[in-house]
N, C-alpha and C positions, 0 to 999 in steps of 0.2 A: 430543461427538464423542470418541469412545474410542481410545486407541492400545494395541497390543498387540506389547509386546517379548518375543520369543520366542528360546529357545537354540537353536544350531543344530544341535543333533543331531535324531535320531527322536523322541525323547520330547519335545523342546521343538515341533517344527514339527507335531505332533498335539497337543499342547495349544494353539497356535497357531490350528489349523486347527478345532479344537473350539470353542473360543472364537468364533471367527469365524462359523462357521457359526450358531451359536446368537445370534448379534447379528445377522445376515444374516436368518434368521426371523422374528425381532423387528422389523426395520426401524428399529435402529441404526445409524447410520455408524460406522465402524471404519477404521483405518490399520494394517497391519502392519510390525514392523521386526524383519529377523532380521540379525544380525550377520556381520560377516565373520570368520571363526574366524584368519585369520592376521593381519590387519590389527587387529582390534578386541579379540581377545580373549574371553574369558568375561565374562558378566554383561552388565549394563545399562550403560550408558556416556551422560554429559552430551551429546555430540555427536548421538548418538539421539533423545535426552530433548528437545533443542534442535531437531530436526525435527519432531518432533511437535507441539512448543509453537507453531512456525510455521504446522504447518498448522490450527491451533486446536483441538487436543485438549485437553481441560481432565481427562481420566482416563484413566490409563496404568497397564494391566495387565502384569506380569512373570511369563511363564511359565517354568518350570523354570530359574528364577534370583532373584535379587534378595535373597535373606535376609541375604547380607554386603554388600549394595551401599550403604554409607551414603552416599558422596560423590553418586551422581546422584539418589538418594532426596532427600536433602538440597537439592540443586540443582533438582528439580521443585517441592517444597515452596514454595522461596522464590519460585518463579514462579506460586503457587498452583493448582498442578496435583497433584490428588491420585493417588496410586501404591496398587493391590492387589498384593501380592505371592502367587502361586499356585506354590508351590515345595515340594520334597520332600529338599533338601539338610539336611544339619547345619548347628544354629545356635548362634549364642554365645551368653552370658547377657545380652548387651548386643544389642539391636536395632535395627535401621532405625527412623525414625521414620515410617512410612508409614502413609497412612490404615487398613489391615488388611494382616496377615501371616497368610495360611491355608498350615500348614505340620505335617504331621503329624511333624516331627522337629525341632519345636522343642523347647527345653530344658524349657518348662512345659506341653507338650502331653499330655494325658492319655487322648486316643481310640482309641491303642491301632490305629493305620492307619500307623503307622510303616513300614511295608513296600510303601506307594502311592508309584508314580511319581507325575510331573508330571501325567500324563495323567489319570489317577486320579483325583488332587486336583483337577482343572479339573472333571471330570466330578462329583464329589460337592459342588462348588461350585455347579456349575449345577442340579444337583438342589436344593438349598436356596435357590437365587435362583429358580427355577421355581414352586415351591411358596409363596413370598413373594409374588411377583407374582400367584400366584393366589388367596392367600387376600385379597389387596387389591383384588380382581377386576379389575388391572391389563390382563388379556386383554382380557377383556369390553368394559370402557372403553374401550379404542382399537382393538377390533374386529380384534384380531389372535388368531389360531388359536394355540392356546397349542402350541409345540415338543414333538414327541415326542423325548424324550432317549434313547429305545431305537436311535434312528437314526446316533447318535454312538458307538456301542460298537464297529464297526470299529477306529474310531481309536484309542480306548483302548486296545483290545486292542492294536494294533500297537506305540502308544508302552510298553504294559505289557511286552512279549515282547523288543522292541528293547532297551529298558534294563537287561532281565536281572533284573528284581526276582522274589523270592520267587513261586511261583504258589500261595498259601495266600488262604483268606480270601477276601475280595471280590475280589483280583487273580484267582483261578481263577475266580469266576463270570463277570468280565467277558472273560474267553480265552474260556470255554466258550460 
């Protein structure tokens, strides 16, 4: 079971919807958590992760947040729950000990995609995941139609425009 912890702005909400829609199309159970801005502030928190854990979640995605969320990531790790961070915010040299941190603004990233918003990062992640599943014949083995990722470009475009990232490169293609 998968948990998706999304930021409360449009980029976070569209990123959450992009992942949720994908998991729905491939019949993977998921739960969503969007924090209350005033009560919980920005980024993942232990309360939300505990809610996921109590629901049987064993993999948590954080979208549009998480790159500097050391305590919640450690909290999950101690409970044997993996966390994958899909984010675009600036990192520090030290990173949380997550399963994966996909972020074109990591200090060590060389992708030259540092202008993407989180929705763009989520889309690129799904392109890679879709390819990997296709290469492993996962779709045919599980009798599931491969999702057409073009169907989430409206959400990617919305997140891109609302996060006011530069309309250059791939961002311009997403919006067009």
